[in-house]
mmJSON file of the N, C-alpha and C atoms, coordinates in Angstrom:
{"data_MODEL":{"atom_site":{
"group_PDB":["ATOM","ATOM","ATOM","ATOM","ATOM","ATOM","ATOM","ATOM","ATOM","ATOM","ATOM","ATOM","ATOM","ATOM","ATOM","ATOM","ATOM","ATOM","ATOM","ATOM","ATOM","ATOM","ATOM","ATOM","ATOM","ATOM","ATOM","ATOM","ATOM","ATOM","ATOM","ATOM","ATOM","ATOM","ATOM","ATOM","ATOM","ATOM","ATOM","ATOM","ATOM","ATOM","ATOM","ATOM","ATOM","ATOM","ATOM","ATOM","ATOM","ATOM","ATOM","ATOM","ATOM","ATOM","ATOM","ATOM","ATOM","ATOM","ATOM","ATOM","ATOM","ATOM","ATOM","ATOM","ATOM","ATOM","ATOM","ATOM","ATOM","ATOM","ATOM","ATOM","ATOM","ATOM","ATOM","ATOM","ATOM","ATOM","ATOM","ATOM","ATOM","ATOM","ATOM","ATOM","ATOM","ATOM","ATOM","ATOM","ATOM","ATOM","ATOM","ATOM","ATOM","ATOM","ATOM","ATOM","ATOM","ATOM","ATOM","ATOM","ATOM","ATOM","ATOM","ATOM","ATOM","ATOM","ATOM","ATOM","ATOM","ATOM","ATOM","ATOM","ATOM","ATOM","ATOM","ATOM","ATOM","ATOM","ATOM","ATOM","ATOM","ATOM","ATOM","ATOM","ATOM","ATOM","ATOM","ATOM","ATOM","ATOM","ATOM","ATOM","ATOM","ATOM","ATOM","ATOM","ATOM","ATOM","ATOM","ATOM","ATOM","ATOM","ATOM","ATOM","ATOM","ATOM","ATOM","ATOM","ATOM","ATOM","ATOM","ATOM","ATOM","ATOM","ATOM","ATOM","ATOM","ATOM","ATOM","ATOM","ATOM","ATOM","ATOM","ATOM","ATOM","ATOM","ATOM","ATOM","ATOM","ATOM","ATOM","ATOM","ATOM","ATOM","ATOM","ATOM","ATOM","ATOM","ATOM","ATOM","ATOM","ATOM","ATOM","ATOM","ATOM","ATOM","ATOM","ATOM","ATOM","ATOM","ATOM","ATOM","ATOM","ATOM","ATOM","ATOM","ATOM","ATOM","ATOM","ATOM","ATOM","ATOM","ATOM","ATOM","ATOM","ATOM","ATOM","ATOM","ATOM","ATOM","ATOM","ATOM","ATOM","ATOM","ATOM","ATOM","ATOM","ATOM","ATOM","ATOM","ATOM","ATOM","ATOM","ATOM","ATOM","ATOM","ATOM","ATOM","ATOM","ATOM","ATOM","ATOM","ATOM","ATOM","ATOM","ATOM","ATOM","ATOM","ATOM","ATOM","ATOM","ATOM","ATOM","ATOM","ATOM","ATOM"],
"id":[1,2,3,4,5,6,7,8,9,10,11,12,13,14,15,16,17,18,19,20,21,22,23,24,25,26,27,28,29,30,31,32,33,34,35,36,37,38,39,40,41,42,43,44,45,46,47,48,49,50,51,52,53,54,55,56,57,58,59,60,61,62,63,64,65,66,67,68,69,70,71,72,73,74,75,76,77,78,79,80,81,82,83,84,85,86,87,88,89,90,91,92,93,94,95,96,97,98,99,100,101,102,103,104,105,106,107,108,109,110,111,112,113,114,115,116,117,118,119,120,121,122,123,124,125,126,127,128,129,130,131,132,133,134,135,136,137,138,139,140,141,142,143,144,145,146,147,148,149,150,151,152,153,154,155,156,157,158,159,160,161,162,163,164,165,166,167,168,169,170,171,172,173,174,175,176,177,178,179,180,181,182,183,184,185,186,187,188,189,190,191,192,193,194,195,196,197,198,199,200,201,202,203,204,205,206,207,208,209,210,211,212,213,214,215,216,217,218,219,220,221,222,223,224,225,226,227,228,229,230,231,232,233,234,235,236,237,238,239,240,241,242,243,244,245,246],
"type_symbol":["N","C","C","N","C","C","N","C","C","N","C","C","N","C","C","N","C","C","N","C","C","N","C","C","N","C","C","N","C","C","N","C","C","N","C","C","N","C","C","N","C","C","N","C","C","N","C","C","N","C","C","N","C","C","N","C","C","N","C","C","N","C","C","N","C","C","N","C","C","N","C","C","N","C","C","N","C","C","N","C","C","N","C","C","N","C","C","N","C","C","N","C","C","N","C","C","N","C","C","N","C","C","N","C","C","N","C","C","N","C","C","N","C","C","N","C","C","N","C","C","N","C","C","N","C","C","N","C","C","N","C","C","N","C","C","N","C","C","N","C","C","N","C","C","N","C","C","N","C","C","N","C","C","N","C","C","N","C","C","N","C","C","N","C","C","N","C","C","N","C","C","N","C","C","N","C","C","N","C","C","N","C","C","N","C","C","N","C","C","N","C","C","N","C","C","N","C","C","N","C","C","N","C","C","N","C","C","N","C","C","N","C","C","N","C","C","N","C","C","N","C","C","N","C","C","N","C","C","N","C","C","N","C","C","N","C","C","N","C","C","N","C","C","N","C","C"],
"label_atom_id":["N","CA","C","N","CA","C","N","CA","C","N","CA","C","N","CA","C","N","CA","C","N","CA","C","N","CA","C","N","CA","C","N","CA","C","N","CA","C","N","CA","C","N","CA","C","N","CA","C","N","CA","C","N","CA","C","N","CA","C","N","CA","C","N","CA","C","N","CA","C","N","CA","C","N","CA","C","N","CA","C","N","CA","C","N","CA","C","N","CA","C","N","CA","C","N","CA","C","N","CA","C","N","CA","C","N","CA","C","N","CA","C","N","CA","C","N","CA","C","N","CA","C","N","CA","C","N","CA","C","N","CA","C","N","CA","C","N","CA","C","N","CA","C","N","CA","C","N","CA","C","N","CA","C","N","CA","C","N","CA","C","N","CA","C","N","CA","C","N","CA","C","N","CA","C","N","CA","C","N","CA","C","N","CA","C","N","CA","C","N","CA","C","N","CA","C","N","CA","C","N","CA","C","N","CA","C","N","CA","C","N","CA","C","N","CA","C","N","CA","C","N","CA","C","N","CA","C","N","CA","C","N","CA","C","N","CA","C","N","CA","C","N","CA","C","N","CA","C","N","CA","C","N","CA","C","N","CA","C","N","CA","C","N","CA","C","N","CA","C","N","CA","C","N","CA","C","N","CA","C","N","CA","C","N","CA","C"],
"label_alt_id":[null,null,null,null,null,null,null,null,null,null,null,null,null,null,null,null,null,null,null,null,null,null,null,null,null,null,null,null,null,null,null,null,null,null,null,null,null,null,null,null,null,null,null,null,null,null,null,null,null,null,null,null,null,null,null,null,null,null,null,null,null,null,null,null,null,null,null,null,null,null,null,null,null,null,null,null,null,null,null,null,null,null,null,null,null,null,null,null,null,null,null,null,null,null,null,null,null,null,null,null,null,null,null,null,null,null,null,null,null,null,null,null,null,null,null,null,null,null,null,null,null,null,null,null,null,null,null,null,null,null,null,null,null,null,null,null,null,null,null,null,null,null,null,null,null,null,null,null,null,null,null,null,null,null,null,null,null,null,null,null,null,null,null,null,null,null,null,null,null,null,null,null,null,null,null,null,null,null,null,null,null,null,null,null,null,null,null,null,null,null,null,null,null,null,null,null,null,null,null,null,null,null,null,null,null,null,null,null,null,null,null,null,null,null,null,null,null,null,null,null,null,null,null,null,null,null,null,null,null,null,null,null,null,null,null,null,null,null,null,null,null,null,null,null,null,null],
"label_comp_id":["MET","MET","MET","LYS","LYS","LYS","ARG","ARG","ARG","PHE","PHE","PHE","MET","MET","MET","ASN","ASN","ASN","LYS","LYS","LYS","VAL","VAL","VAL","VAL","VAL","VAL","THR","THR","THR","TRP","TRP","TRP","LYS","LYS","LYS","ASN","ASN","ASN","GLY","GLY","GLY","VAL","VAL","VAL","ALA","ALA","ALA","GLU","GLU","GLU","LYS","LYS","LYS","LEU","LEU","LEU","VAL","VAL","VAL","VAL","VAL","VAL","ARG","ARG","ARG","THR","THR","THR","GLU","GLU","GLU","THR","THR","THR","VAL","VAL","VAL","VAL","VAL","VAL","LEU","LEU","LEU","ARG","ARG","ARG","LEU","LEU","LEU","ALA","ALA","ALA","ARG","ARG","ARG","PRO","PRO","PRO","LEU","LEU","LEU","GLN","GLN","GLN","ASN","ASN","ASN","GLN","GLN","GLN","GLN","GLN","GLN","GLY","GLY","GLY","ALA","ALA","ALA","SER","SER","SER","ILE","ILE","ILE","VAL","VAL","VAL","GLU","GLU","GLU","ILE","ILE","ILE","LEU","LEU","LEU","GLY","GLY","GLY","TYR","TYR","TYR","ALA","ALA","ALA","LEU","LEU","LEU","LEU","LEU","LEU","ALA","ALA","ALA","VAL","VAL","VAL","LEU","LEU","LEU","ALA","ALA","ALA","ILE","ILE","ILE","VAL","VAL","VAL","VAL","VAL","VAL","VAL","VAL","VAL","TRP","TRP","TRP","GLY","GLY","GLY","LEU","LEU","LEU","ILE","ILE","ILE","LYS","LYS","LYS","GLY","GLY","GLY","TRP","TRP","TRP","LEU","LEU","LEU","PRO","PRO","PRO","THR","THR","THR","PHE","PHE","PHE","TRP","TRP","TRP","GLN","GLN","GLN","SER","SER","SER","ILE","ILE","ILE","THR","THR","THR","GLY","GLY","GLY","LYS","LYS","LYS","LEU","LEU","LEU","ASP","ASP","ASP","ASN","ASN","ASN","LEU","LEU","LEU","SER","SER","SER"],
"label_asym_id":["A","A","A","A","A","A","A","A","A","A","A","A","A","A","A","A","A","A","A","A","A","A","A","A","A","A","A","A","A","A","A","A","A","A","A","A","A","A","A","A","A","A","A","A","A","A","A","A","A","A","A","A","A","A","A","A","A","A","A","A","A","A","A","A","A","A","A","A","A","A","A","A","A","A","A","A","A","A","A","A","A","A","A","A","A","A","A","A","A","A","A","A","A","A","A","A","A","A","A","A","A","A","A","A","A","A","A","A","A","A","A","A","A","A","A","A","A","A","A","A","A","A","A","A","A","A","A","A","A","A","A","A","A","A","A","A","A","A","A","A","A","A","A","A","A","A","A","A","A","A","A","A","A","A","A","A","A","A","A","A","A","A","A","A","A","A","A","A","A","A","A","A","A","A","A","A","A","A","A","A","A","A","A","A","A","A","A","A","A","A","A","A","A","A","A","A","A","A","A","A","A","A","A","A","A","A","A","A","A","A","A","A","A","A","A","A","A","A","A","A","A","A","A","A","A","A","A","A","A","A","A","A","A","A","A","A","A","A","A","A","A","A","A","A","A","A"],
"label_entity_id":["1","1","1","1","1","1","1","1","1","1","1","1","1","1","1","1","1","1","1","1","1","1","1","1","1","1","1","1","1","1","1","1","1","1","1","1","1","1","1","1","1","1","1","1","1","1","1","1","1","1","1","1","1","1","1","1","1","1","1","1","1","1","1","1","1","1","1","1","1","1","1","1","1","1","1","1","1","1","1","1","1","1","1","1","1","1","1","1","1","1","1","1","1","1","1","1","1","1","1","1","1","1","1","1","1","1","1","1","1","1","1","1","1","1","1","1","1","1","1","1","1","1","1","1","1","1","1","1","1","1","1","1","1","1","1","1","1","1","1","1","1","1","1","1","1","1","1","1","1","1","1","1","1","1","1","1","1","1","1","1","1","1","1","1","1","1","1","1","1","1","1","1","1","1","1","1","1","1","1","1","1","1","1","1","1","1","1","1","1","1","1","1","1","1","1","1","1","1","1","1","1","1","1","1","1","1","1","1","1","1","1","1","1","1","1","1","1","1","1","1","1","1","1","1","1","1","1","1","1","1","1","1","1","1","1","1","1","1","1","1","1","1","1","1","1","1"],
"label_seq_id":[1,1,1,2,2,2,3,3,3,4,4,4,5,5,5,6,6,6,7,7,7,8,8,8,9,9,9,10,10,10,11,11,11,12,12,12,13,13,13,14,14,14,15,15,15,16,16,16,17,17,17,18,18,18,19,19,19,20,20,20,21,21,21,22,22,22,23,23,23,24,24,24,25,25,25,26,26,26,27,27,27,28,28,28,29,29,29,30,30,30,31,31,31,32,32,32,33,33,33,34,34,34,35,35,35,36,36,36,37,37,37,38,38,38,39,39,39,40,40,40,41,41,41,42,42,42,43,43,43,44,44,44,45,45,45,46,46,46,47,47,47,48,48,48,49,49,49,50,50,50,51,51,51,52,52,52,53,53,53,54,54,54,55,55,55,56,56,56,57,57,57,58,58,58,59,59,59,60,60,60,61,61,61,62,62,62,63,63,63,64,64,64,65,65,65,66,66,66,67,67,67,68,68,68,69,69,69,70,70,70,71,71,71,72,72,72,73,73,73,74,74,74,75,75,75,76,76,76,77,77,77,78,78,78,79,79,79,80,80,80,81,81,81,82,82,82],
"pdbx_PDB_ins_code":[null,null,null,null,null,null,null,null,null,null,null,null,null,null,null,null,null,null,null,null,null,null,null,null,null,null,null,null,null,null,null,null,null,null,null,null,null,null,null,null,null,null,null,null,null,null,null,null,null,null,null,null,null,null,null,null,null,null,null,null,null,null,null,null,null,null,null,null,null,null,null,null,null,null,null,null,null,null,null,null,null,null,null,null,null,null,null,null,null,null,null,null,null,null,null,null,null,null,null,null,null,null,null,null,null,null,null,null,null,null,null,null,null,null,null,null,null,null,null,null,null,null,null,null,null,null,null,null,null,null,null,null,null,null,null,null,null,null,null,null,null,null,null,null,null,null,null,null,null,null,null,null,null,null,null,null,null,null,null,null,null,null,null,null,null,null,null,null,null,null,null,null,null,null,null,null,null,null,null,null,null,null,null,null,null,null,null,null,null,null,null,null,null,null,null,null,null,null,null,null,null,null,null,null,null,null,null,null,null,null,null,null,null,null,null,null,null,null,null,null,null,null,null,null,null,null,null,null,null,null,null,null,null,null,null,null,null,null,null,null,null,null,null,null,null,null],
"Cartn_x":[89.595,88.953,87.607,86.87,85.567,85.719,86.758,87.011,87.309,88.087,88.413,87.151,86.279,85.04,84.138,84.101,83.307,83.837,85.164,85.754,85.401,85.446,85.12,83.654,82.769,81.34,81.075,81.707,81.542,82.047,83.195,83.751,82.813,82.295,81.392,80.122,79.564,78.354,78.632,79.792,80.162,80.319,80.95,81.135,79.782,78.908,77.586,76.792,76.891,76.17,76.699,78.012,78.606,78.203,78.147,77.756,76.319,75.431,74.029,73.912,74.621,74.561,75.097,76.205,76.778,75.862,75.249,74.329,73.133,72.567,71.444,71.851,73.047,73.529,73.669,74.228,74.416,73.067,72.13,70.81,70.101,70.161,69.524,70.202,71.506,72.237,71.901,71.711,71.361,69.913,69.03,67.612,67.329,68.203,67.96,67.751,68.523,68.276,66.947,66.333,65.063,63.875,64.116,63.032,63.199,62.066,62.122,61.852,61.702,61.56,60.266,59.225,57.966,57.946,58.914,59.006,58.475,57.918,57.437,58.629,58.65,59.774,59.533,60.585,60.506,59.545,59.543,58.668,57.2,56.864,55.485,55.093,55.982,55.701,55.489,56.357,56.211,54.944,54.576,53.348,52.11,52.05,50.908,50.893,52.056,52.115,51.609,51.966,51.493,49.973,49.418,47.96,47.28,47.878,47.309,47.324,48.424,48.517,47.502,47.342,46.363,44.948,44.629,43.302,43.089,44.104,43.993,43.777,44.501,44.356,42.964,42.444,41.1,40.051,40.138,39.175,39.294,40.512,40.725,40.181,40.411,39.898,38.387,37.756,36.292,35.75,36.416,35.968,36.112,37.243,37.486,36.784,36.414,35.659,36.482,37.78,38.573,38.716,38.502,38.679,37.639,36.349,35.384,35.661,36.037,36.336,37.607,38.582,39.815,39.512,38.682,38.304,37.514,36.645,35.85,36.738,37.757,38.653,39.446,39.84,40.569,39.664,38.466,37.569,37.074,36.949,36.564,37.627,38.887,39.98,40.021,39.719,39.692,38.54,37.399,36.264,36.588,37.362,37.734,38.688,39.452,40.387,39.677,38.548,37.878,36.913],
"Cartn_y":[125.739,126.045,126.746,126.267,126.857,128.304,128.565,129.919,130.854,130.357,131.137,131.439,130.432,130.63,131.658,131.629,132.617,134.026,134.169,135.484,135.961,135.047,135.402,135.819,135.069,135.386,136.723,136.959,138.23,139.385,139.208,140.247,140.524,139.443,139.595,140.347,140.017,140.704,142.175,142.476,143.867,144.663,144.049,144.721,144.947,143.958,144.102,145.217,145.291,146.334,147.718,147.855,149.14,149.524,148.542,148.814,149.316,148.709,149.135,150.557,150.851,152.194,153.224,152.915,153.855,154.041,152.968,153.07,153.945,153.737,154.572,156.035,156.286,157.66,158.316,157.593,158.149,158.422,157.503,157.69,158.891,159.015,160.163,161.466,161.443,162.647,163.048,162.066,162.373,162.837,162.35,162.72,164.064,164.542,165.795,166.996,167.176,168.344,168.285,167.121,167.0,167.411,167.876,168.31,169.782,170.496,171.887,171.965,173.15,173.309,172.678,172.645,172.078,170.561,169.98,168.535,167.958,168.78,168.275,168.056,166.924,166.638,167.254,167.337,167.877,167.037,165.729,164.845,165.167,165.415,165.779,167.095,168.07,169.382,169.26,168.511,168.327,167.536,166.588,165.824,166.701,167.555,168.468,169.484,169.93,170.852,170.164,168.898,168.146,167.981,167.716,167.615,168.942,170.05,171.367,171.642,171.318,171.517,170.637,169.402,168.506,169.057,169.591,170.18,171.375,172.212,173.378,172.935,171.913,171.423,170.837,170.103,169.529,170.633,171.622,172.732,173.49,173.765,174.478,173.669,172.361,171.509,171.475,171.479,171.504,172.842,173.932,175.263,175.411,175.019,175.173,174.11,172.987,171.974,170.89,170.921,169.899,168.635,168.71,167.537,166.444,166.762,165.688,164.984,165.761,165.116,164.281,164.75,163.991,162.682,162.753,161.556,160.591,161.126,160.29,159.583,160.272,159.631,158.497,158.679,157.616,156.413,156.646,155.523,154.877,155.652,155.077,154.131,154.506,153.625,152.365,152.493,151.317,150.39,150.965,150.137,149.37,149.977,149.303,148.141,148.199,147.119,145.854,146.017,144.83,144.197],
"Cartn_z":[169.911,168.642,168.864,169.874,170.148,170.604,171.373,171.846,170.673,169.723,168.531,167.719,167.575,166.823,167.51,168.836,169.568,169.333,169.281,169.015,167.612,166.649,165.262,165.156,165.787,165.736,166.416,167.56,168.266,167.418,166.769,165.905,164.734,164.127,162.981,163.382,164.525,164.989,165.269,165.829,166.091,164.814,163.812,162.524,161.852,161.911,161.295,161.975,163.298,164.027,163.672,163.573,163.198,161.783,160.886,159.507,159.438,160.211,160.22,160.75,161.826,162.413,161.435,160.783,159.812,158.614,158.15,157.014,157.37,158.561,158.991,159.089,159.591,159.721,158.356,157.402,156.058,155.4,155.535,154.916,155.528,156.848,157.494,157.105,156.97,156.585,155.146,154.267,152.881,152.756,153.619,153.537,154.185,155.03,155.754,154.826,153.751,152.884,152.137,152.061,151.355,152.21,153.43,154.296,154.63,154.649,155.076,156.574,157.113,158.557,159.088,158.298,158.753,158.614,157.958,157.849,156.552,155.666,154.385,153.463,152.808,151.931,150.553,149.784,148.422,147.585,147.795,147.028,147.314,148.575,148.905,148.263,148.318,147.737,146.235,145.554,144.109,143.78,144.623,144.399,144.476,145.493,145.61,144.468,144.03,142.894,141.629,141.455,140.294,140.33,141.503,141.618,141.314,141.743,141.452,139.953,139.292,137.837,137.121,137.572,136.965,137.111,138.277,138.483,137.566,137.416,136.527,135.091,134.647,133.267,133.051,134.027,133.886,133.801,134.656,134.619,133.307,132.87,131.609,130.431,130.452,129.377,129.338,130.503,130.527,130.052,130.409,129.978,128.469,127.926,126.489,125.65,126.263,125.545,124.884,124.976,124.309,125.146,126.448,127.305,127.034,126.891,126.599,125.269,124.246,122.961,123.052,123.81,124.009,124.733,125.775,126.525,125.641,124.805,123.906,122.887,122.403,121.437,122.09,123.354,124.059,124.294,124.814,125.096,123.811,122.744,121.459,120.933,121.094,120.674,121.524,122.814,123.685,123.323,122.925,122.515,121.242,120.348,119.105,119.358,120.445,120.747,121.22,121.886,122.443,121.471],
"occupancy":[1.0,1.0,1.0,1.0,1.0,1.0,1.0,1.0,1.0,1.0,1.0,1.0,1.0,1.0,1.0,1.0,1.0,1.0,1.0,1.0,1.0,1.0,1.0,1.0,1.0,1.0,1.0,1.0,1.0,1.0,1.0,1.0,1.0,1.0,1.0,1.0,1.0,1.0,1.0,1.0,1.0,1.0,1.0,1.0,1.0,1.0,1.0,1.0,1.0,1.0,1.0,1.0,1.0,1.0,1.0,1.0,1.0,1.0,1.0,1.0,1.0,1.0,1.0,1.0,1.0,1.0,1.0,1.0,1.0,1.0,1.0,1.0,1.0,1.0,1.0,1.0,1.0,1.0,1.0,1.0,1.0,1.0,1.0,1.0,1.0,1.0,1.0,1.0,1.0,1.0,1.0,1.0,1.0,1.0,1.0,1.0,1.0,1.0,1.0,1.0,1.0,1.0,1.0,1.0,1.0,1.0,1.0,1.0,1.0,1.0,1.0,1.0,1.0,1.0,1.0,1.0,1.0,1.0,1.0,1.0,1.0,1.0,1.0,1.0,1.0,1.0,1.0,1.0,1.0,1.0,1.0,1.0,1.0,1.0,1.0,1.0,1.0,1.0,1.0,1.0,1.0,1.0,1.0,1.0,1.0,1.0,1.0,1.0,1.0,1.0,1.0,1.0,1.0,1.0,1.0,1.0,1.0,1.0,1.0,1.0,1.0,1.0,1.0,1.0,1.0,1.0,1.0,1.0,1.0,1.0,1.0,1.0,1.0,1.0,1.0,1.0,1.0,1.0,1.0,1.0,1.0,1.0,1.0,1.0,1.0,1.0,1.0,1.0,1.0,1.0,1.0,1.0,1.0,1.0,1.0,1.0,1.0,1.0,1.0,1.0,1.0,1.0,1.0,1.0,1.0,1.0,1.0,1.0,1.0,1.0,1.0,1.0,1.0,1.0,1.0,1.0,1.0,1.0,1.0,1.0,1.0,1.0,1.0,1.0,1.0,1.0,1.0,1.0,1.0,1.0,1.0,1.0,1.0,1.0,1.0,1.0,1.0,1.0,1.0,1.0,1.0,1.0,1.0,1.0,1.0,1.0],
"B_iso_or_equiv":[0.0,0.0,0.0,0.0,0.0,0.0,0.0,0.0,0.0,0.0,0.0,0.0,0.0,0.0,0.0,0.0,0.0,0.0,0.0,0.0,0.0,0.0,0.0,0.0,0.0,0.0,0.0,0.0,0.0,0.0,0.0,0.0,0.0,0.0,0.0,0.0,0.0,0.0,0.0,0.0,0.0,0.0,0.0,0.0,0.0,0.0,0.0,0.0,0.0,0.0,0.0,0.0,0.0,0.0,0.0,0.0,0.0,0.0,0.0,0.0,0.0,0.0,0.0,0.0,0.0,0.0,0.0,0.0,0.0,0.0,0.0,0.0,0.0,0.0,0.0,0.0,0.0,0.0,0.0,0.0,0.0,0.0,0.0,0.0,0.0,0.0,0.0,0.0,0.0,0.0,0.0,0.0,0.0,0.0,0.0,0.0,0.0,0.0,0.0,0.0,0.0,0.0,0.0,0.0,0.0,0.0,0.0,0.0,0.0,0.0,0.0,0.0,0.0,0.0,0.0,0.0,0.0,0.0,0.0,0.0,0.0,0.0,0.0,0.0,0.0,0.0,0.0,0.0,0.0,0.0,0.0,0.0,0.0,0.0,0.0,0.0,0.0,0.0,0.0,0.0,0.0,0.0,0.0,0.0,0.0,0.0,0.0,0.0,0.0,0.0,0.0,0.0,0.0,0.0,0.0,0.0,0.0,0.0,0.0,0.0,0.0,0.0,0.0,0.0,0.0,0.0,0.0,0.0,0.0,0.0,0.0,0.0,0.0,0.0,0.0,0.0,0.0,0.0,0.0,0.0,0.0,0.0,0.0,0.0,0.0,0.0,0.0,0.0,0.0,0.0,0.0,0.0,0.0,0.0,0.0,0.0,0.0,0.0,0.0,0.0,0.0,0.0,0.0,0.0,0.0,0.0,0.0,0.0,0.0,0.0,0.0,0.0,0.0,0.0,0.0,0.0,0.0,0.0,0.0,0.0,0.0,0.0,0.0,0.0,0.0,0.0,0.0,0.0,0.0,0.0,0.0,0.0,0.0,0.0,0.0,0.0,0.0,0.0,0.0,0.0,0.0,0.0,0.0,0.0,0.0,0.0],
"pdbx_formal_charge":[null,null,null,null,null,null,null,null,null,null,null,null,null,null,null,null,null,null,null,null,null,null,null,null,null,null,null,null,null,null,null,null,null,null,null,null,null,null,null,null,null,null,null,null,null,null,null,null,null,null,null,null,null,null,null,null,null,null,null,null,null,null,null,null,null,null,null,null,null,null,null,null,null,null,null,null,null,null,null,null,null,null,null,null,null,null,null,null,null,null,null,null,null,null,null,null,null,null,null,null,null,null,null,null,null,null,null,null,null,null,null,null,null,null,null,null,null,null,null,null,null,null,null,null,null,null,null,null,null,null,null,null,null,null,null,null,null,null,null,null,null,null,null,null,null,null,null,null,null,null,null,null,null,null,null,null,null,null,null,null,null,null,null,null,null,null,null,null,null,null,null,null,null,null,null,null,null,null,null,null,null,null,null,null,null,null,null,null,null,null,null,null,null,null,null,null,null,null,null,null,null,null,null,null,null,null,null,null,null,null,null,null,null,null,null,null,null,null,null,null,null,null,null,null,null,null,null,null,null,null,null,null,null,null,null,null,null,null,null,null,null,null,null,null,null,null],
"auth_seq_id":[1,1,1,2,2,2,3,3,3,4,4,4,5,5,5,6,6,6,7,7,7,8,8,8,9,9,9,10,10,10,11,11,11,12,12,12,13,13,13,14,14,14,15,15,15,16,16,16,17,17,17,18,18,18,19,19,19,20,20,20,21,21,21,22,22,22,23,23,23,24,24,24,25,25,25,26,26,26,27,27,27,28,28,28,29,29,29,30,30,30,31,31,31,32,32,32,33,33,33,34,34,34,35,35,35,36,36,36,37,37,37,38,38,38,39,39,39,40,40,40,41,41,41,42,42,42,43,43,43,44,44,44,45,45,45,46,46,46,47,47,47,48,48,48,49,49,49,50,50,50,51,51,51,52,52,52,53,53,53,54,54,54,55,55,55,56,56,56,57,57,57,58,58,58,59,59,59,60,60,60,61,61,61,62,62,62,63,63,63,64,64,64,65,65,65,66,66,66,67,67,67,68,68,68,69,69,69,70,70,70,71,71,71,72,72,72,73,73,73,74,74,74,75,75,75,76,76,76,77,77,77,78,78,78,79,79,79,80,80,80,81,81,81,82,82,82],
"auth_comp_id":["MET","MET","MET","LYS","LYS","LYS","ARG","ARG","ARG","PHE","PHE","PHE","MET","MET","MET","ASN","ASN","ASN","LYS","LYS","LYS","VAL","VAL","VAL","VAL","VAL","VAL","THR","THR","THR","TRP","TRP","TRP","LYS","LYS","LYS","ASN","ASN","ASN","GLY","GLY","GLY","VAL","VAL","VAL","ALA","ALA","ALA","GLU","GLU","GLU","LYS","LYS","LYS","LEU","LEU","LEU","VAL","VAL","VAL","VAL","VAL","VAL","ARG","ARG","ARG","THR","THR","THR","GLU","GLU","GLU","THR","THR","THR","VAL","VAL","VAL","VAL","VAL","VAL","LEU","LEU","LEU","ARG","ARG","ARG","LEU","LEU","LEU","ALA","ALA","ALA","ARG","ARG","ARG","PRO","PRO","PRO","LEU","LEU","LEU","GLN","GLN","GLN","ASN","ASN","ASN","GLN","GLN","GLN","GLN","GLN","GLN","GLY","GLY","GLY","ALA","ALA","ALA","SER","SER","SER","ILE","ILE","ILE","VAL","VAL","VAL","GLU","GLU","GLU","ILE","ILE","ILE","LEU","LEU","LEU","GLY","GLY","GLY","TYR","TYR","TYR","ALA","ALA","ALA","LEU","LEU","LEU","LEU","LEU","LEU","ALA","ALA","ALA","VAL","VAL","VAL","LEU","LEU","LEU","ALA","ALA","ALA","ILE","ILE","ILE","VAL","VAL","VAL","VAL","VAL","VAL","VAL","VAL","VAL","TRP","TRP","TRP","GLY","GLY","GLY","LEU","LEU","LEU","ILE","ILE","ILE","LYS","LYS","LYS","GLY","GLY","GLY","TRP","TRP","TRP","LEU","LEU","LEU","PRO","PRO","PRO","THR","THR","THR","PHE","PHE","PHE","TRP","TRP","TRP","GLN","GLN","GLN","SER","SER","SER","ILE","ILE","ILE","THR","THR","THR","GLY","GLY","GLY","LYS","LYS","LYS","LEU","LEU","LEU","ASP","ASP","ASP","ASN","ASN","ASN","LEU","LEU","LEU","SER","SER","SER"],
"auth_asym_id":["A","A","A","A","A","A","A","A","A","A","A","A","A","A","A","A","A","A","A","A","A","A","A","A","A","A","A","A","A","A","A","A","A","A","A","A","A","A","A","A","A","A","A","A","A","A","A","A","A","A","A","A","A","A","A","A","A","A","A","A","A","A","A","A","A","A","A","A","A","A","A","A","A","A","A","A","A","A","A","A","A","A","A","A","A","A","A","A","A","A","A","A","A","A","A","A","A","A","A","A","A","A","A","A","A","A","A","A","A","A","A","A","A","A","A","A","A","A","A","A","A","A","A","A","A","A","A","A","A","A","A","A","A","A","A","A","A","A","A","A","A","A","A","A","A","A","A","A","A","A","A","A","A","A","A","A","A","A","A","A","A","A","A","A","A","A","A","A","A","A","A","A","A","A","A","A","A","A","A","A","A","A","A","A","A","A","A","A","A","A","A","A","A","A","A","A","A","A","A","A","A","A","A","A","A","A","A","A","A","A","A","A","A","A","A","A","A","A","A","A","A","A","A","A","A","A","A","A","A","A","A","A","A","A","A","A","A","A","A","A","A","A","A","A","A","A"],
"auth_atom_id":["N","CA","C","N","CA","C","N","CA","C","N","CA","C","N","CA","C","N","CA","C","N","CA","C","N","CA","C","N","CA","C","N","CA","C","N","CA","C","N","CA","C","N","CA","C","N","CA","C","N","CA","C","N","CA","C","N","CA","C","N","CA","C","N","CA","C","N","CA","C","N","CA","C","N","CA","C","N","CA","C","N","CA","C","N","CA","C","N","CA","C","N","CA","C","N","CA","C","N","CA","C","N","CA","C","N","CA","C","N","CA","C","N","CA","C","N","CA","C","N","CA","C","N","CA","C","N","CA","C","N","CA","C","N","CA","C","N","CA","C","N","CA","C","N","CA","C","N","CA","C","N","CA","C","N","CA","C","N","CA","C","N","CA","C","N","CA","C","N","CA","C","N","CA","C","N","CA","C","N","CA","C","N","CA","C","N","CA","C","N","CA","C","N","CA","C","N","CA","C","N","CA","C","N","CA","C","N","CA","C","N","CA","C","N","CA","C","N","CA","C","N","CA","C","N","CA","C","N","CA","C","N","CA","C","N","CA","C","N","CA","C","N","CA","C","N","CA","C","N","CA","C","N","CA","C","N","CA","C","N","CA","C","N","CA","C","N","CA","C","N","CA","C","N","CA","C","N","CA","C","N","CA","C","N","CA","C"],
"pdbx_PDB_model_num":[1,1,1,1,1,1,1,1,1,1,1,1,1,1,1,1,1,1,1,1,1,1,1,1,1,1,1,1,1,1,1,1,1,1,1,1,1,1,1,1,1,1,1,1,1,1,1,1,1,1,1,1,1,1,1,1,1,1,1,1,1,1,1,1,1,1,1,1,1,1,1,1,1,1,1,1,1,1,1,1,1,1,1,1,1,1,1,1,1,1,1,1,1,1,1,1,1,1,1,1,1,1,1,1,1,1,1,1,1,1,1,1,1,1,1,1,1,1,1,1,1,1,1,1,1,1,1,1,1,1,1,1,1,1,1,1,1,1,1,1,1,1,1,1,1,1,1,1,1,1,1,1,1,1,1,1,1,1,1,1,1,1,1,1,1,1,1,1,1,1,1,1,1,1,1,1,1,1,1,1,1,1,1,1,1,1,1,1,1,1,1,1,1,1,1,1,1,1,1,1,1,1,1,1,1,1,1,1,1,1,1,1,1,1,1,1,1,1,1,1,1,1,1,1,1,1,1,1,1,1,1,1,1,1,1,1,1,1,1,1,1,1,1,1,1,1]
}}}
């Protein structure tokens, strides 16, 4: 009986190891298209683009003058809540 249990445990460990290796392979294969040649992922590129757009909007809002009034209206509403 003990010999049989050892075979079952060995088989289970082998299957678990193969599953982990296959899972890692699939994840790496799926993540590969999200990287360009320099190694930056699409998420990083979109994040930096979002920061650039945010900076442009802040500068534009300060130039046109609507950003300070917009900020004042938000903080004024927050002051009314407390």
